[in-house]
PyMOL commands that place a pseudoatom at each C-alpha (Angstrom):
pseudoatom trace, name=CA, resn=MET, resi=1, chain=A, elem=C, hetatm=0, pos=[107.406, 185.352, 130.662]
pseudoatom trace, name=CA, resn=ARG, resi=2, chain=A, elem=C, hetatm=0, pos=[107.785, 184.657, 126.719]
pseudoatom trace, name=CA, resn=TYR, resi=3, chain=A, elem=C, hetatm=0, pos=[104.815, 183.479, 125.100]
pseudoatom trace, name=CA, resn=GLN, resi=4, chain=A, elem=C, hetatm=0, pos=[106.303, 180.263, 123.973]
pseudoatom trace, name=CA, resn=ASP, resi=5, chain=A, elem=C, hetatm=0, pos=[107.013, 179.538, 127.679]
pseudoatom trace, name=CA, resn=PHE, resi=6, chain=A, elem=C, hetatm=0, pos=[103.306, 180.500, 128.385]
pseudoatom trace, name=CA, resn=LEU, resi=7, chain=A, elem=C, hetatm=0, pos=[102.066, 177.962, 125.696]
pseudoatom trace, name=CA, resn=THR, resi=8, chain=A, elem=C, hetatm=0, pos=[104.314, 175.254, 127.119]
pseudoatom trace, name=CA, resn=ALA, resi=9, chain=A, elem=C, hetatm=0, pos=[103.162, 175.629, 130.510]
pseudoatom trace, name=CA, resn=LYS, resi=10, chain=A, elem=C, hetatm=0, pos=[99.485, 175.139, 129.343]
pseudoatom trace, name=CA, resn=LYS, resi=11, chain=A, elem=C, hetatm=0, pos=[100.176, 172.013, 127.274]
pseudoatom trace, name=CA, resn=ARG, resi=12, chain=A, elem=C, hetatm=0, pos=[98.899, 168.720, 128.997]
pseudoatom trace, name=CA, resn=ALA, resi=13, chain=A, elem=C, hetatm=0, pos=[100.746, 165.796, 129.363]
pseudoatom trace, name=CA, resn=ILE, resi=14, chain=A, elem=C, hetatm=0, pos=[98.837, 162.777, 128.254]
pseudoatom trace, name=CA, resn=GLN, resi=15, chain=A, elem=C, hetatm=0, pos=[99.111, 159.404, 130.019]
pseudoatom trace, name=CA, resn=ASP, resi=16, chain=A, elem=C, hetatm=0, pos=[98.148, 155.960, 128.839]
pseudoatom trace, name=CA, resn=ASP, resi=17, chain=A, elem=C, hetatm=0, pos=[96.750, 154.552, 131.948]
pseudoatom trace, name=CA, resn=GLY, resi=18, chain=A, elem=C, hetatm=0, pos=[94.950, 151.382, 130.189]
pseudoatom trace, name=CA, resn=ILE, resi=19, chain=A, elem=C, hetatm=0, pos=[96.085, 147.627, 129.643]
pseudoatom trace, name=CA, resn=ASP, resi=20, chain=A, elem=C, hetatm=0, pos=[97.952, 145.463, 126.943]
pseudoatom trace, name=CA, resn=PRO, resi=21, chain=A, elem=C, hetatm=0, pos=[95.015, 143.874, 125.346]
pseudoatom trace, name=CA, resn=GLY, resi=22, chain=A, elem=C, hetatm=0, pos=[96.950, 140.740, 124.681]
pseudoatom trace, name=CA, resn=GLU, resi=23, chain=A, elem=C, hetatm=0, pos=[95.752, 138.406, 121.824]
pseudoatom trace, name=CA, resn=LEU, resi=24, chain=A, elem=C, hetatm=0, pos=[92.903, 139.868, 119.924]
pseudoatom trace, name=CA, resn=HIS, resi=25, chain=A, elem=C, hetatm=0, pos=[90.129, 137.683, 117.826]
pseudoatom trace, name=CA, resn=PRO, resi=26, chain=A, elem=C, hetatm=0, pos=[91.854, 136.506, 114.365]
pseudoatom trace, name=CA, resn=SER, resi=27, chain=A, elem=C, hetatm=0, pos=[88.802, 137.620, 112.694]
pseudoatom trace, name=CA, resn=LEU, resi=28, chain=A, elem=C, hetatm=0, pos=[89.381, 140.983, 113.148]
pseudoatom trace, name=CA, resn=PHE, resi=29, chain=A, elem=C, hetatm=0, pos=[91.200, 143.222, 110.190]
pseudoatom trace, name=CA, resn=PRO, resi=30, chain=A, elem=C, hetatm=0, pos=[94.367, 144.838, 110.949]
pseudoatom trace, name=CA, resn=HIS, resi=31, chain=A, elem=C, hetatm=0, pos=[92.872, 148.333, 110.925]
pseudoatom trace, name=CA, resn=GLN, resi=32, chain=A, elem=C, hetatm=0, pos=[90.645, 147.013, 113.733]
pseudoatom trace, name=CA, resn=VAL, resi=33, chain=A, elem=C, hetatm=0, pos=[93.319, 145.161, 115.554]
pseudoatom trace, name=CA, resn=ASP, resi=34, chain=A, elem=C, hetatm=0, pos=[95.463, 148.793, 115.778]
pseudoatom trace, name=CA, resn=VAL, resi=35, chain=A, elem=C, hetatm=0, pos=[91.941, 150.938, 116.863]
pseudoatom trace, name=CA, resn=VAL, resi=36, chain=A, elem=C, hetatm=0, pos=[91.420, 148.188, 119.733]
pseudoatom trace, name=CA, resn=ARG, resi=37, chain=A, elem=C, hetatm=0, pos=[95.102, 148.049, 120.492]
pseudoatom trace, name=CA, resn=TRP, resi=38, chain=A, elem=C, hetatm=0, pos=[95.623, 152.255, 120.822]
pseudoatom trace, name=CA, resn=ALA, resi=39, chain=A, elem=C, hetatm=0, pos=[92.101, 152.270, 122.371]
pseudoatom trace, name=CA, resn=CYS, resi=40, chain=A, elem=C, hetatm=0, pos=[92.882, 149.717, 125.127]
pseudoatom trace, name=CA, resn=ARG, resi=41, chain=A, elem=C, hetatm=0, pos=[96.140, 151.485, 125.991]
pseudoatom trace, name=CA, resn=ARG, resi=42, chain=A, elem=C, hetatm=0, pos=[94.679, 154.788, 126.529]
pseudoatom trace, name=CA, resn=GLY, resi=43, chain=A, elem=C, hetatm=0, pos=[92.102, 153.406, 128.972]
pseudoatom trace, name=CA, resn=ARG, resi=44, chain=A, elem=C, hetatm=0, pos=[89.622, 156.162, 127.383]
pseudoatom trace, name=CA, resn=ALA, resi=45, chain=A, elem=C, hetatm=0, pos=[89.240, 156.754, 123.868]
pseudoatom trace, name=CA, resn=ALA, resi=46, chain=A, elem=C, hetatm=0, pos=[86.475, 156.959, 121.031]
pseudoatom trace, name=CA, resn=ALA, resi=47, chain=A, elem=C, hetatm=0, pos=[86.794, 155.513, 117.808]
pseudoatom trace, name=CA, resn=PHE, resi=48, chain=A, elem=C, hetatm=0, pos=[85.134, 157.986, 115.166]
pseudoatom trace, name=CA, resn=LEU, resi=49, chain=A, elem=C, hetatm=0, pos=[85.585, 155.820, 111.866]
pseudoatom trace, name=CA, resn=ASP, resi=50, chain=A, elem=C, hetatm=0, pos=[83.941, 155.912, 108.837]
pseudoatom trace, name=CA, resn=THR, resi=51, chain=A, elem=C, hetatm=0, pos=[80.889, 153.852, 107.935]
pseudoatom trace, name=CA, resn=GLY, resi=52, chain=A, elem=C, hetatm=0, pos=[81.725, 150.263, 107.282]
pseudoatom trace, name=CA, resn=LEU, resi=53, chain=A, elem=C, hetatm=0, pos=[85.255, 150.154, 109.066]
pseudoatom trace, name=CA, resn=GLY, resi=54, chain=A, elem=C, hetatm=0, pos=[83.765, 147.718, 111.806]
pseudoatom trace, name=CA, resn=LYS, resi=55, chain=A, elem=C, hetatm=0, pos=[82.880, 150.154, 114.570]
pseudoatom trace, name=CA, resn=THR, resi=56, chain=A, elem=C, hetatm=0, pos=[80.789, 147.448, 116.251]
pseudoatom trace, name=CA, resn=ARG, resi=57, chain=A, elem=C, hetatm=0, pos=[83.060, 144.970, 116.242]
pseudoatom trace, name=CA, resn=ILE, resi=58, chain=A, elem=C, hetatm=0, pos=[86.035, 147.353, 117.517]
pseudoatom trace, name=CA, resn=GLN, resi=59, chain=A, elem=C, hetatm=0, pos=[84.241, 148.021, 120.605]
pseudoatom trace, name=CA, resn=LEU, resi=60, chain=A, elem=C, hetatm=0, pos=[82.951, 144.365, 121.092]
pseudoatom trace, name=CA, resn=ALA, resi=61, chain=A, elem=C, hetatm=0, pos=[86.755, 143.369, 120.714]
pseudoatom trace, name=CA, resn=ARG, resi=62, chain=A, elem=C, hetatm=0, pos=[87.669, 146.466, 122.972]
pseudoatom trace, name=CA, resn=ALA, resi=63, chain=A, elem=C, hetatm=0, pos=[85.211, 145.450, 125.634]
pseudoatom trace, name=CA, resn=ASP, resi=64, chain=A, elem=C, hetatm=0, pos=[86.185, 141.828, 125.688]
pseudoatom trace, name=CA, resn=ALA, resi=65, chain=A, elem=C, hetatm=0, pos=[89.904, 142.465, 126.289]
pseudoatom trace, name=CA, resn=MET, resi=66, chain=A, elem=C, hetatm=0, pos=[88.965, 145.256, 128.944]
pseudoatom trace, name=CA, resn=ARG, resi=67, chain=A, elem=C, hetatm=0, pos=[87.251, 142.431, 130.771]
pseudoatom trace, name=CA, resn=LEU, resi=68, chain=A, elem=C, hetatm=0, pos=[89.762, 140.025, 130.395]
pseudoatom trace, name=CA, resn=GLY, resi=69, chain=A, elem=C, hetatm=0, pos=[92.607, 142.671, 131.478]
pseudoatom trace, name=CA, resn=GLY, resi=70, chain=A, elem=C, hetatm=0, pos=[90.670, 143.188, 134.714]
pseudoatom trace, name=CA, resn=ALA, resi=71, chain=A, elem=C, hetatm=0, pos=[90.027, 146.982, 133.897]
pseudoatom trace, name=CA, resn=ALA, resi=72, chain=A, elem=C, hetatm=0, pos=[86.453, 146.491, 133.789]
pseudoatom trace, name=CA, resn=ARG, resi=73, chain=A, elem=C, hetatm=0, pos=[84.200, 144.218, 135.640]
pseudoatom trace, name=CA, resn=ARG, resi=74, chain=A, elem=C, hetatm=0, pos=[81.150, 144.842, 133.384]
pseudoatom trace, name=CA, resn=VAL, resi=75, chain=A, elem=C, hetatm=0, pos=[80.988, 146.131, 129.965]
for i in range(1, 75): cmd.bond("trace and resi %d" % i, "trace and resi %d" % (i + 1))
show_as sticks, trace
zoom trace
């Protein structure tokens, strides 16, 4: 077995198992919308953003989208 084949065999395939968030609140900034859409599509994600970029608003929008999309009953 070649080393490249070994590395290829160990590579994990990441699958999106989330939801499409649909329409998000219009007060979100464009970067917040991008993060919420990405996190909802992934299903399981963490938003490590810098200070002042709206992590709380992102988490609230994501929780609301997951609840409305049927992916979570309680958030």
